[in-house]
N, C-alpha and C positions, 0 to 999 in steps of 0.2 A: 092300768097296772104298771108297776115300777120294776126296773131291772137294775142290778148293780153289776158292773163289769170290772173284773180284776185285770188291770193293765199296767201294773207298776214294775214288773220284772225287767231284768236286764237282757233276757234272752241269750244267756251264755252259750247254749248249745247251737245257736244260730250264727255265732261269730264265724267269719268276720263281717257278715251282713249287718249285724246289729251294733257295730261300733259307731255308726253314724245315723242309723234309722232304728226307731223302737220297733220291736217285733210286731206289734199290732198294725203297723203301717207297711210291713213287707207285702209285696204284691205277688199274687199268683192268678192266672187266668184274667189278667188285665185289671184286677181290683185289689185293694188292700184287704188284709185279713179282717179289719173292722168293717169294711163295706160288705164283705161276704156275711159277717155275723149279723149286721143290721138287715140285710136282705132276707135272712131267715126268721126275722121277728114278725109276729102278727101285729095288726093295727092296735090290738088291745093293749100292747105295751107302748105307752106313749111318753114315759118319763124315764130317763136313764142317768144313773150316777156312774161316772168312770173314775176308778181309782188309778191315779197316775203318779209316777215318780221319776223313773229313768227316762231322760230325754222328753220330759213331759210337755215342753213347749211345742214340740212337733205335733203331738196329739191334740193339744188345745187349739193350735192354729188350724189343723186339718178339719176338726169336727165343729169348732165354734160352739155357739149356744143352741143351735138347732141342727140336727144331723138326721138325714133321711126322714124328716118330718117329726122327729121326736125331740122333746126338750132335754137338754144336756146340762148336768151339773158335774163339777170336777172336785175331787177329794184328793188331798196330798197323801200319798202312800208312805210306807216306811221301808227302809232298807232291810230291816230285820224280819220281813215276812209279810205275806199278803193278809194274814188274819188281823194284824194291827190296823192296816189301812182299811180293811173292810169294816171294822168296828166303828170307824168314823162316819160311816154312811148312816148310822142310826138317826141322825138329825133329819134325814129325808124320809124316814119310814114312820108311819103312825103306829100307835099301840095296837097290837092284834092284827096288823096289816099283813096280808099275804103278798109275797113278791118273788122275783126270780133272781138268780145269781149265775153269771157266766164268766168263763175265762176268755179274754180277748182274742186269744190265738187258737181257740178250738174250731175245728171245721164241723159246722152243724148244718142240718137240713131243716127246712120248714116243717116237715112231718115230725122230726124228732122233737122240735120245740113244742109243737101243738100236742103231741102225745104226752109230753111232760106236764103241760098246762092243764090237761084234762083231769089230772088228779089234784087233790088238795095239796099234798106234798110229794115230791118225787126227786129222783136222782137218775140221770141218764148213765147208761153203761154200754160198753162194747166188749166183745169177746176176743181174747187172744190165747194162743196155745200155751205160752210159758210166761205168765205175768209176774216175774220176780222183781222187776225194777219200777213197778208202778203201784198205785193204790188199788187194792182188791176189795170188792164188796162181798159180804156174806149175807145171804137172804134166807128167810124161812120158807115154809111150804106155801105161804100165801104171797110170795114175792115181795115181802116187806124187808127192808134193809135192817139187819140185826147188828152189823158191825162193819168197820173199815179197817183193813190191815195194810199198813204202808210197807211196800217193798218186802213182802214175806219171803223167807228162805224156802219154805215149803207151802206154797199156796194151797188153800183149801177150796178155792174157787177160781174160775177163769173169767170172772166178771170184773172188768176194769172200770173204775170210776171215771166218768167223763166230766166235761166241764159245763154242764147245765143242770141247775137244781132249782126246785121250788120249795120255799120255806115260808115262815112268817117271822114277826118281830121277836118271838121267843128266842131266836138264835143269839140275840144280843145279850141274853142272860148268862151265857156260858163264858168261861175264861179260856183264852188261848193258851196252849201248852208250849213251853220252851223246849225245843228239840236240842239234842247234843250238838248240832251244828250251829246253834245260836239263832235259829229262825222260828217264827211262829206261823203255822200253816192253817189256812182256812179249812182244809179237809178235817182237821181236828175238831173244829167247831161243828162241822157237819156230822162227824161221828157222834159227838155228844147230843146233838139235836135228834139223831136217829134213835138214841136210847129212849127218848121220852115221847117220840111222835111216830106215827105210822107213815113212813116214807116209802113209797112204791119205787122199786127198781124198774126203770123203763129201758127196754132194749133199743139200742141205736142201730143205725144202718149196718148190716152185716159186712158191707164193703167200706167200713170206717176208714177215713183218711186222717192222718196226723200232720201237724206242722211243728216239727221239733228240730229239724236239721235242714241245711241248705239243699240236701238231696230230696227232701220232701217237696220243696218248691218245684224242682224239676219234674217230679212225678205228678204233682197236682196240675201242672201246666199241660200234661198230656191227657188229662181226663176231660170228658165232654162237659 
């Protein structure tokens, strides 16, 4: 099975740490974020495309052509958003092929990944009390994703979209949307995909950990 990793961002909220190190290579618990991500992947995922842009040479040098026993491809991302870089991964995906997508800096567990892979299509989520500054999933009575609302003023759900998804090549048929800030987001492609496919919302670890600020690294280092 194939995986596409979105790793092109500048990690602005992690500054000053990301001035010289790309966010996927920041370390916690003695491993880089990418090492932790690959540790969570099953053997069934054997081919990985990494979308890179900011300080890309560091990631290319660190991972090489084989990383944690998995074949690695590199795709040049775009400064105007992760959706455009993602669209370039089409050349590595066969027609009708099912594959996974992950954000390089998300803190995932093996159980979460396996739970997502147990469904044809899925989207990992976690729960927070006041999800105003994140993407929120809306689901129906069968736990199928019906919509994604980015940074809602009045959230209708507390299910926050996380960074592991299972889709198929149909996702490349959608057109990325230009946001007022001038960027194209992969989450918009996912929202369109969910309108036409039964994407199961998969609950993540209730003790979900994030890697969004330097303080998160300090906190993650204290965990077992």
